[in-house]
C-alpha positions in Angstrom: 0.0 0.0 0.0 1.5 3.2 -1.2 1.7 6.3 1.2 0.3 9.4 -0.5 -0.3 11.6 2.5 2.6 14.0 2.0 1.8 14.5 -1.6 -1.8 15.2 -0.7 -0.7 17.7 2.0 1.4 19.5 -0.6 -1.5 19.5 -3.0 -3.7 21.1 -0.3 -1.2 23.7 0.9 -0.2 24.8 -2.6 -3.5 26.5 -3.5 -3.5 28.2 -0.1 0.0 29.7 -0.7 -1.0 30.8 -4.2 -4.1 32.5 -2.8 -2.0 34.3 -0.2 0.5 35.5 -2.8 -2.4 36.7 -5.0 -3.8 38.7 -2.1 -0.4 40.2 -1.3 0.1 41.2 -5.0 -3.3 42.9 -5.0 -2.5 44.9 -1.8 1.0 45.9 -3.0 -0.1 48.8 -5.4 -2.0 50.4 -2.6 1.0 50.6 -0.4 3.6 51.7 -3.1 2.4 55.3 -3.5 2.7 55.9 0.2 6.3 54.6 0.1 7.5 56.2 -3.2 5.2 59.3 -3.3 5.6 62.5 -1.4 4.0 62.5 2.1 0.8 64.6 2.4 2.4 66.7 5.1 5.4 67.7 2.8 3.3 70.4 1.2 2.9 72.2 4.6 6.6 72.1 5.3 8.6 75.1 4.0 11.2 74.4 1.4 14.8 75.1 2.1 15.1 77.2 -1.1 12.0 79.3 -0.3 12.2 82.0 2.4 9.9 81.6 5.4 7.0 83.9 5.9 8.1 84.7 9.4 11.7 85.5 8.3 12.6 88.1 5.6 14.7 86.9 2.8 18.4 87.6 3.2 19.0 88.2 -0.4 16.0 90.5 -0.9 16.8 93.4 -3.2 16.8 96.9 -1.7 13.7 98.9 -2.1 13.9 101.6 -4.7 14.0 105.2 -3.5 10.5 106.7 -3.6 10.0 109.4 -6.2 9.0 112.7 -4.5 6.1 113.4 -6.9 3.6 114.3 -4.2 6.0 116.6 -2.4 7.0 118.4 -5.7 3.3 118.8 -6.5 2.6 120.3 -3.0 5.6 122.7 -3.5 4.3 123.9 -6.8 0.7 124.3 -5.6 1.8 126.3 -2.6 4.1 128.5 -4.8 1.3 129.0 -7.3 -1.2 130.0 -4.6 1.2 132.5 -3.0 2.1 134.0 -6.4 -1.6 134.3 -7.4 -2.5 136.0 -4.1 0.5 138.3 -4.3 -0.1 139.4 -7.9 -3.8 139.9 -7.2 -3.3 142.0 -4.1 -0.7 144.2 -5.8 -2.9 144.9 -8.7 -5.8 145.9 -6.4 -3.4 148.1 -4.3 -2.1 150.0 -7.3 -5.7 150.6 -8.6 -7.4 151.5 -5.3 -4.7 153.1 -3.2 -2.9 156.5 -3.5 0.8 156.4 -2.8 1.7 157.5 0.7 -1.9 158.1 1.8 -2.6 155.4 4.5 -6.0 153.9 4.8 -6.7 152.8 8.3 -7.7 149.2 8.9 -7.2 148.9 12.7 -6.7 152.5 13.8 -3.2 153.7 13.0 -1.6 150.4 13.9 -2.6 148.5 10.7 -3.0 150.4 7.5 -2.9 150.1 3.7 -0.1 152.3 2.6 1.0 152.0 -1.1 4.7 152.4 -1.6 7.3 151.5 -4.2 10.3 149.6 -3.0 13.6 149.3 -4.9 15.2 147.2 -2.1 14.7 143.8 -0.5 11.9 142.6 1.7 10.6 145.2 4.2 12.2 148.1 2.2 15.8 147.0 3.1 18.8 147.5 0.8 17.3 150.2 -1.3 19.2 151.0 -4.5 20.4 147.4 -5.1 17.6 146.2 -7.3 19.7 144.4 -9.9 21.7 142.5 -7.2 18.5 141.5 -5.5 17.1 140.4 -8.8 20.0 138.0 -9.4 19.7 136.7 -5.8 16.0 136.0 -6.2 16.7 134.2 -9.5 19.3 132.1 -7.7 16.9 131.3 -4.9 14.3 130.0 -7.5 16.9 127.9 -9.2 18.1 126.4 -5.9 14.6 125.5 -4.8 13.9 123.8 -8.2 17.1 121.8 -7.8 16.2 120.7 -4.2 12.8 119.7 -5.4 14.3 116.7 -7.2 15.2 115.0 -3.9 12.4 116.5 -1.8 10.6 114.0 0.5 9.4 115.9 3.5 5.9 117.5 3.1 6.8 120.2 5.6 9.9 121.2 3.6 7.7 121.2 0.5 5.4 123.7 2.3 8.2 126.0 3.4 10.0 125.9 0.0 6.7 126.5 -1.8 6.1 129.6 0.3 9.6 130.9 -0.4 9.4 130.1 -4.1 6.0 131.8 -4.5 7.2 134.9 -2.7 10.5 135.1 -4.6 8.6 134.8 -7.9 6.2 137.5 -6.9 8.8 140.0 -6.1 11.0 138.9 -9.0 8.1 139.6 -11.4 8.0 143.2 -10.1 11.7 143.7 -10.6 11.6 142.4 -14.1 8.3 143.9 -15.5 7.6 147.0 -13.5 8.9 150.5 -13.9 11.4 152.1 -14.2 13.2 149.4 -16.3 13.7 145.7 -16.6 15.7 144.1 -13.8 15.4 147.5 -12.0 11.7 147.5 -11.3 10.3 148.6 -8.0 8.3 146.2 -5.8 4.8 147.1 -4.7 4.4 147.3 -0.9 1.1 148.2 0.7 0.8 146.5 4.2 1.9 148.6 7.1 1.8 147.4 10.7 2.9 149.8 13.4 6.6 150.8 13.2 7.4 147.8 11.0 8.5 148.6 7.4 5.8 148.3 4.7 5.6 144.9 3.0 3.5 142.7 0.8 2.2 139.1 0.6 5.3 137.9 -1.1 7.5 139.2 1.7 5.3 137.5 4.3 5.5 134.2 2.5 9.3 134.4 2.2 9.8 135.2 5.8 7.2 132.6 7.0 8.7 129.9 4.8 12.2 130.6 6.1 11.1 130.4 9.7 9.5 127.1 9.0 12.6 125.7 7.4 14.8 126.8 10.3 12.4 125.2 12.8 12.5 121.9 10.8 16.3 122.0 10.7 16.4 122.5 14.5 14.2 119.5 15.0 16.3 117.4 12.8 13.9 117.1 9.9 15.8 117.1 6.5 14.2 117.7 3.2 15.4 114.2 2.0 15.4 112.4 5.4 13.7 109.2 4.1 16.1 109.0 1.2 19.1 109.1 3.5 17.6 106.4 5.7 17.2 104.2 2.7 20.8 104.8 1.7 21.9 103.8 5.2 
């Protein structure tokens, strides 16, 4: 009698092993993406090449210097306003006032008193009209040059006042009698013992005081630009 038990056992176990191998092969593709693919949490981790949101990039390019467009516009608007008021008041003063005949506004303290001035502001340096004309022209050129780097709004205000006043009196020296570059400035505001002046003189002095105050407090006309350079 022949013993066929081992062979029968092998025949029984073989299908079971084949079934297990088939199940393992079917489950293998489901586990491969997890092993070879990128983990789901990798997207949330910052890359070494990309700068972190909390830390600024070390190689970030310096910011370009802001262009002072608004400040230049403010300067020009202030200068145009001062010039317009100065010209208008001078025209009215010449038409409505008689020279050296004061018109009382607040008693004898504040009066309208039409006078012709060949000197500087507040009737100073009489007889030096052509020199003052060149100085006024130099002031205008200097303010225009500073306007290219102007950043401070307060400096724009002060320079605009000076520019408008300088242009107002410069126009008198160029276009009024007795001759070009020797014209006399129209003054008509008189306050107490103070020399007679006009709107342009007030704007020049007020703008100069403002600029001095800004300098004392450490405010430069191009302060932000200098900080960017540092």
